[in-house]
KETOR-56034 format. One record per atom (N, C-alpha, C): residue number from 1; x, y, z. Coordinates in nm, 4 decimals, m for minus. Example, Ala and Ser with C-alpha at 12.3 -4.5 7.8 and 13.67 -1.06 7.14 Angstrom:
2
{rec 1 {1.3190 m0.5690 0.7800}}
{rec 1 {1.2300 m0.4500 0.7800}}
{rec 1 {1.3200 m0.3300 0.7800}}
{rec 2 {1.2850 m0.2250 0.7080}}
{rec 2 {1.3670 m0.1060 0.7140}}
{rec 2 {1.2900 0.0030 0.7870}}
! end
This chain:
93
{rec 1 {m3.1632 m3.6335 m12.9915}}
{rec 1 {m3.2868 m3.7061 m12.9660}}
{rec 1 {m3.4038 m3.6083 m12.9794}}
{rec 2 {m3.5059 m3.6504 m13.0515}}
{rec 2 {m3.6259 m3.5688 m13.0686}}
{rec 2 {m3.7092 m3.5731 m12.9405}}
{rec 3 {m3.7879 m3.4684 m12.9209}}
{rec 3 {m3.8753 m3.4630 m12.8031}}
{rec 3 {m3.9742 m3.5791 m12.8048}}
{rec 4 {m4.0232 m3.6164 m12.9237}}
{rec 4 {m4.1166 m3.7300 m12.9303}}
{rec 4 {m4.0478 m3.8603 m12.8897}}
{rec 5 {m3.9207 m3.8750 m12.9265}}
{rec 5 {m3.8450 m3.9930 m12.8846}}
{rec 5 {m3.8291 m3.9964 m12.7334}}
{rec 6 {m3.8041 m3.8808 m12.6739}}
{rec 6 {m3.7902 m3.8718 m12.5285}}
{rec 6 {m3.9196 m3.9134 m12.4602}}
{rec 7 {m4.0337 m3.8660 m12.5107}}
{rec 7 {m4.1615 m3.9016 m12.4495}}
{rec 7 {m4.1917 m4.0504 m12.4656}}
{rec 8 {m4.1560 m4.1075 m12.5793}}
{rec 8 {m4.1737 m4.2523 m12.5946}}
{rec 8 {m4.0852 m4.3275 m12.4961}}
{rec 9 {m3.9635 m4.2815 m12.4788}}
{rec 9 {m3.8707 m4.3414 m12.3835}}
{rec 9 {m3.9284 m4.3334 m12.2426}}
{rec 10 {m3.9834 m4.2171 m12.2063}}
{rec 10 {m4.0456 m4.1989 m12.0747}}
{rec 10 {m4.1646 m4.2934 m12.0596}}
{rec 11 {m4.2487 m4.3022 m12.1625}}
{rec 11 {m4.3666 m4.3887 m12.1571}}
{rec 11 {m4.3317 m4.5351 m12.1396}}
{rec 12 {m4.2368 m4.5842 m12.2194}}
{rec 12 {m4.1957 m4.7246 m12.2074}}
{rec 12 {m4.1245 m4.7515 m12.0752}}
{rec 13 {m4.0424 m4.6580 m12.0304}}
{rec 13 {m3.9736 m4.6747 m11.9014}}
{rec 13 {m4.0737 m4.6780 m11.7868}}
{rec 14 {m4.1724 m4.5906 m11.7940}}
{rec 14 {m4.2756 m4.5862 m11.6909}}
{rec 14 {m4.3534 m4.7177 m11.6882}}
{rec 15 {m4.3864 m4.7689 m11.8062}}
{rec 15 {m4.4611 m4.8948 m11.8135}}
{rec 15 {m4.3785 m5.0105 m11.7582}}
{rec 16 {m4.2494 m5.0121 m11.7890}}
{rec 16 {m4.1603 m5.1149 m11.7372}}
{rec 16 {m4.1492 m5.1051 m11.5847}}
{rec 17 {m4.1338 m4.9850 m11.5336}}
{rec 17 {m4.1272 m4.9642 m11.3889}}
{rec 17 {m4.2573 m5.0089 m11.3236}}
{rec 18 {m4.3689 m4.9701 m11.3830}}
{rec 18 {m4.4997 m5.0049 m11.3297}}
{rec 18 {m4.5173 m5.1568 m11.3268}}
{rec 19 {m4.4732 m5.2266 m11.4330}}
{rec 19 {m4.4805 m5.3728 m11.4360}}
{rec 19 {m4.3911 m5.4352 m11.3297}}
{rec 20 {m4.2753 m5.3744 m11.3054}}
{rec 20 {m4.1783 m5.4332 m11.2120}}
{rec 20 {m4.2339 m5.4471 m11.0711}}
{rec 21 {m4.3335 m5.3672 m11.0369}}
{rec 21 {m4.3929 m5.3782 m10.9032}}
{rec 21 {m4.4551 m5.5160 m10.8827}}
{rec 22 {m4.5143 m5.5718 m10.9873}}
{rec 22 {m4.5715 m5.7061 m10.9774}}
{rec 22 {m4.4624 m5.8110 m10.9643}}
{rec 23 {m4.3533 m5.7911 m11.0343}}
{rec 23 {m4.2402 m5.8830 m11.0244}}
{rec 23 {m4.1840 m5.8827 m10.8821}}
{rec 24 {m4.1673 m5.7651 m10.8241}}
{rec 24 {m4.1172 m5.7527 m10.6866}}
{rec 24 {m4.2139 m5.8202 m10.5897}}
{rec 25 {m4.3422 m5.7930 m10.6060}}
{rec 25 {m4.4436 m5.8521 m10.5175}}
{rec 25 {m4.4424 m6.0040 m10.5282}}
{rec 26 {m4.4323 m6.0558 m10.6480}}
{rec 26 {m4.4309 m6.2003 m10.6693}}
{rec 26 {m4.3080 m6.2632 m10.6055}}
{rec 27 {m4.1902 m6.2053 m10.6276}}
{rec 27 {m4.0668 m6.2622 m10.5717}}
{rec 27 {m4.0680 m6.2624 m10.4194}}
{rec 28 {m4.1147 m6.1544 m10.3591}}
{rec 28 {m4.1209 m6.1480 m10.2129}}
{rec 28 {m4.2241 m6.2473 m10.1592}}
{rec 29 {m4.3368 m6.2594 m10.2269}}
{rec 29 {m4.4381 m6.3574 m10.1853}}
{rec 29 {m4.3842 m6.4991 m10.1942}}
{rec 30 {m4.3126 m6.5299 m10.3014}}
{rec 30 {m4.2527 m6.6630 m10.3156}}
{rec 30 {m4.1530 m6.6893 m10.2035}}
{rec 31 {m4.0733 m6.5896 m10.1721}}
{rec 31 {m3.9722 m6.6049 m10.0666}}
{rec 31 {m4.0383 m6.6314 m9.9313}}
{rec 32 {m4.1501 m6.5630 m9.9039}}
{rec 32 {m4.2176 m6.5793 m9.7751}}
{rec 32 {m4.3196 m6.6927 m9.7755}}
{rec 33 {m4.3481 m6.7466 m9.8913}}
{rec 33 {m4.4414 m6.8586 m9.8996}}
{rec 33 {m4.5867 m6.8197 m9.8791}}
{rec 34 {m4.6164 m6.6930 m9.8944}}
{rec 34 {m4.7549 m6.6445 m9.8831}}
{rec 34 {m4.7659 m6.5140 m9.9608}}
{rec 35 {m4.8896 m6.4746 m9.9892}}
{rec 35 {m4.9118 m6.3514 m10.0641}}
{rec 35 {m4.8816 m6.2307 m9.9757}}
{rec 36 {m4.7901 m6.1469 m10.0220}}
{rec 36 {m4.7451 m6.0299 m9.9464}}
{rec 36 {m4.7428 m5.9100 m10.0408}}
{rec 37 {m4.7862 m5.7945 m9.9909}}
{rec 37 {m4.7732 m5.6699 m10.0668}}
{rec 37 {m4.6739 m5.5834 m9.9890}}
{rec 38 {m4.5473 m5.5852 m10.0313}}
{rec 38 {m4.4445 m5.5101 m9.9583}}
{rec 38 {m4.4598 m5.3589 m9.9808}}
{rec 39 {m4.4075 m5.2818 m9.8886}}
{rec 39 {m4.4147 m5.1362 m9.8976}}
{rec 39 {m4.3541 m5.0859 m10.0276}}
{rec 40 {m4.2462 m5.1481 m10.0739}}
{rec 40 {m4.1809 m5.1037 m10.1974}}
{rec 40 {m4.2765 m5.1116 m10.3163}}
{rec 41 {m4.3731 m5.2028 m10.3110}}
{rec 41 {m4.4744 m5.2148 m10.4164}}
{rec 41 {m4.5454 m5.0815 m10.4362}}
{rec 42 {m4.5819 m5.0166 m10.3244}}
{rec 42 {m4.6556 m4.8907 m10.3325}}
{rec 42 {m4.5675 m4.7761 m10.3801}}
{rec 43 {m4.4405 m4.7766 m10.3416}}
{rec 43 {m4.3492 m4.6718 m10.3891}}
{rec 43 {m4.3229 m4.6866 m10.5396}}
{rec 44 {m4.3034 m4.8103 m10.5856}}
{rec 44 {m4.2858 m4.8327 m10.7290}}
{rec 44 {m4.4133 m4.7938 m10.8033}}
{rec 45 {m4.5288 m4.8303 m10.7476}}
{rec 45 {m4.6568 m4.7935 m10.8082}}
{rec 45 {m4.6697 m4.6424 m10.8207}}
{rec 46 {m4.6316 m4.5708 m10.7157}}
{rec 46 {m4.6424 m4.4254 m10.7164}}
{rec 46 {m4.5537 m4.3631 m10.8233}}
{rec 47 {m4.4278 m4.4021 m10.8274}}
{rec 47 {m4.3351 m4.3447 m10.9266}}
{rec 47 {m4.3779 m4.3822 m11.0687}}
{rec 48 {m4.4095 m4.5096 m11.0898}}
{rec 48 {m4.4559 m4.5528 m11.2216}}
{rec 48 {m4.5851 m4.4840 m11.2611}}
{rec 49 {m4.6770 m4.4702 m11.1656}}
{rec 49 {m4.8048 m4.4042 m11.1920}}
{rec 49 {m4.7877 m4.2575 m11.2271}}
{rec 50 {m4.6986 m4.1885 m11.1562}}
{rec 50 {m4.6735 m4.0469 m11.1859}}
{rec 50 {m4.6134 m4.0325 m11.3261}}
{rec 51 {m4.5169 m4.1185 m11.3589}}
{rec 51 {m4.4567 m4.1118 m11.4930}}
{rec 51 {m4.5596 m4.1431 m11.6020}}
{rec 52 {m4.6441 m4.2431 m11.5777}}
{rec 52 {m4.7490 m4.2738 m11.6750}}
{rec 52 {m4.8506 m4.1605 m11.6846}}
{rec 53 {m4.8796 m4.0952 m11.5730}}
{rec 53 {m4.9694 m3.9803 m11.5752}}
{rec 53 {m4.9103 m3.8671 m11.6590}}
{rec 54 {m4.7825 m3.8392 m11.6390}}
{rec 54 {m4.7162 m3.7351 m11.7186}}
{rec 54 {m4.7197 m3.7703 m11.8676}}
{rec 55 {m4.6941 m3.8962 m11.8984}}
{rec 55 {m4.6989 m3.9402 m12.0378}}
{rec 55 {m4.8399 m3.9247 m12.0939}}
{rec 56 {m4.9405 m3.9650 m12.0165}}
{rec 56 {m5.0787 m3.9561 m12.0656}}
{rec 56 {m5.1221 m3.8105 m12.0838}}
{rec 57 {m5.0714 m3.7209 m12.0000}}
{rec 57 {m5.0995 m3.5781 m12.0188}}
{rec 57 {m5.0339 m3.5306 m12.1481}}
{rec 58 {m4.9111 m3.5753 m12.1712}}
{rec 58 {m4.8402 m3.5358 m12.2935}}
{rec 58 {m4.9143 m3.5819 m12.4192}}
{rec 59 {m4.9651 m3.7053 m12.4187}}
{rec 59 {m5.0350 m3.7550 m12.5372}}
{rec 59 {m5.1826 m3.7146 m12.5381}}
{rec 60 {m5.2243 m3.6448 m12.4328}}
{rec 60 {m5.3607 m3.5906 m12.4223}}
{rec 60 {m5.4683 m3.6991 m12.4323}}
{rec 61 {m5.4494 m3.8055 m12.3542}}
{rec 61 {m5.5447 m3.9160 m12.3516}}
{rec 61 {m5.6273 m3.9052 m12.2238}}
{rec 62 {m5.7521 m3.8551 m12.2333}}
{rec 62 {m5.8324 m3.8320 m12.1124}}
{rec 62 {m5.8633 m3.9582 m12.0322}}
{rec 63 {m5.8814 m4.0713 m12.1001}}
{rec 63 {m5.9100 m4.1966 m12.0294}}
{rec 63 {m5.7898 m4.2368 m11.9450}}
{rec 64 {m5.6727 m4.2323 m12.0041}}
{rec 64 {m5.5468 m4.2660 m11.9371}}
{rec 64 {m5.5185 m4.1667 m11.8235}}
{rec 65 {m5.5465 m4.0376 m11.8473}}
{rec 65 {m5.5235 m3.9345 m11.7456}}
{rec 65 {m5.6091 m3.9609 m11.6219}}
{rec 66 {m5.7372 m3.9855 m11.6423}}
{rec 66 {m5.8278 m4.0107 m11.5294}}
{rec 66 {m5.7861 m4.1370 m11.4547}}
{rec 67 {m5.7569 m4.2434 m11.5286}}
{rec 67 {m5.7177 m4.3700 m11.4651}}
{rec 67 {m5.5908 m4.3558 m11.3833}}
{rec 68 {m5.4887 m4.2933 m11.4394}}
{rec 68 {m5.3623 m4.2783 m11.3674}}
{rec 68 {m5.3753 m4.1803 m11.2509}}
{rec 69 {m5.4576 m4.0774 m11.2666}}
{rec 69 {m5.4782 m3.9817 m11.1562}}
{rec 69 {m5.5353 m4.0520 m11.0342}}
{rec 70 {m5.6348 m4.1358 m11.0563}}
{rec 70 {m5.6955 m4.2090 m10.9445}}
{rec 70 {m5.5945 m4.3061 m10.8836}}
{rec 71 {m5.5189 m4.3742 m10.9683}}
{rec 71 {m5.4184 m4.4678 m10.9191}}
{rec 71 {m5.3144 m4.3992 m10.8330}}
{rec 72 {m5.2637 m4.2859 m10.8798}}
{rec 72 {m5.1619 m4.2115 m10.8040}}
{rec 72 {m5.2158 m4.1741 m10.6665}}
{rec 73 {m5.3408 m4.1309 m10.6598}}
{rec 73 {m5.4019 m4.0969 m10.5311}}
{rec 73 {m5.4052 m4.2197 m10.4391}}
{rec 74 {m5.4453 m4.3344 m10.4925}}
{rec 74 {m5.4542 m4.4567 m10.4125}}
{rec 74 {m5.3166 m4.5020 m10.3640}}
{rec 75 {m5.2155 m4.4958 m10.4514}}
{rec 75 {m5.0805 m4.5365 m10.4112}}
{rec 75 {m5.0276 m4.4458 m10.3011}}
{rec 76 {m5.0495 m4.3159 m10.3177}}
{rec 76 {m5.0037 m4.2195 m10.2174}}
{rec 76 {m5.0753 m4.2420 m10.0845}}
{rec 77 {m5.2036 m4.2670 m10.0908}}
{rec 77 {m5.2809 m4.2910 m9.9681}}
{rec 77 {m5.2315 m4.4162 m9.8968}}
{rec 78 {m5.2019 m4.5222 m9.9702}}
{rec 78 {m5.1486 m4.6431 m9.9075}}
{rec 78 {m5.0151 m4.6167 m9.8395}}
{rec 79 {m4.9291 m4.5381 m9.9034}}
{rec 79 {m4.8003 m4.5041 m9.8433}}
{rec 79 {m4.8209 m4.4247 m9.7152}}
{rec 80 {m4.9132 m4.3291 m9.7167}}
{rec 80 {m4.9418 m4.2503 m9.5958}}
{rec 80 {m4.9913 m4.3423 m9.4841}}
{rec 81 {m5.0818 m4.4346 m9.5153}}
{rec 81 {m5.1337 m4.5268 m9.4133}}
{rec 81 {m5.0232 m4.6175 m9.3586}}
{rec 82 {m4.9353 m4.6656 m9.4454}}
{rec 82 {m4.8245 m4.7515 m9.4013}}
{rec 82 {m4.7300 m4.6752 m9.3106}}
{rec 83 {m4.6935 m4.5533 m9.3505}}
{rec 83 {m4.6020 m4.4726 m9.2692}}
{rec 83 {m4.6652 m4.4350 m9.1357}}
{rec 84 {m4.7942 m4.4086 m9.1370}}
{rec 84 {m4.8673 m4.3773 m9.0128}}
{rec 84 {m4.8650 m4.4974 m8.9184}}
{rec 85 {m4.8839 m4.6161 m8.9731}}
{rec 85 {m4.8829 m4.7394 m8.8939}}
{rec 85 {m4.7437 m4.7663 m8.8365}}
{rec 86 {m4.6396 m4.7387 m8.9156}}
{rec 86 {m4.5027 m4.7572 m8.8680}}
{rec 86 {m4.4732 m4.6680 m8.7481}}
{rec 87 {m4.5264 m4.5460 m8.7496}}
{rec 87 {m4.5021 m4.4526 m8.6395}}
{rec 87 {m4.5764 m4.4956 m8.5131}}
{rec 88 {m4.6897 m4.5653 m8.5294}}
{rec 88 {m4.7664 m4.6122 m8.4136}}
{rec 88 {m4.7065 m4.7367 m8.3521}}
{rec 89 {m4.6375 m4.8169 m8.4320}}
{rec 89 {m4.5833 m4.9450 m8.3824}}
{rec 89 {m4.4718 m4.9198 m8.2829}}
{rec 90 {m4.4736 m4.9940 m8.1720}}
{rec 90 {m4.3653 m4.9777 m8.0730}}
{rec 90 {m4.2334 m5.0277 m8.1289}}
{rec 91 {m4.1276 m4.9584 m8.0953}}
{rec 91 {m3.9941 m4.9989 m8.1417}}
{rec 91 {m3.9456 m5.1184 m8.0613}}
{rec 92 {m3.8845 m5.2136 m8.1301}}
{rec 92 {m3.8279 m5.3323 m8.0645}}
{rec 92 {m3.6778 m5.3101 m8.0527}}
{rec 93 {m3.6282 m5.3233 m7.9302}}
{rec 93 {m3.4847 m5.3004 m7.9082}}
{rec 93 {m3.4165 m5.4301 m7.8752}}
! end
C-alpha cells in the first residue's frame, strides 16, 4: 500500500467516523423520544476530529486545519465539562 493510499484511507475513515456521531445521536434521540446529545457523541467527535486534523495537516489545507483545530478544542472541552459534572453528581446506591 502506498503512503498516499494510507492517507486517503485515514481521511475517508475519519470522515465516516465523524459522520457516525450524528447517526448515534439520532438513534438515541429516537429511542428516548426527545433530542439528546449523548456523551459518546463528544468522544466520537473528538476521535474523528483528531483524525481529520491529522489528515488536513498531511494535505496542508490551512482552512481545514483551522476548522478542525477549533472543533477538537470544543469537543475536548465538552468532555471535560461532562466528566466534571459526573464527579459532582451524588452517587445513587
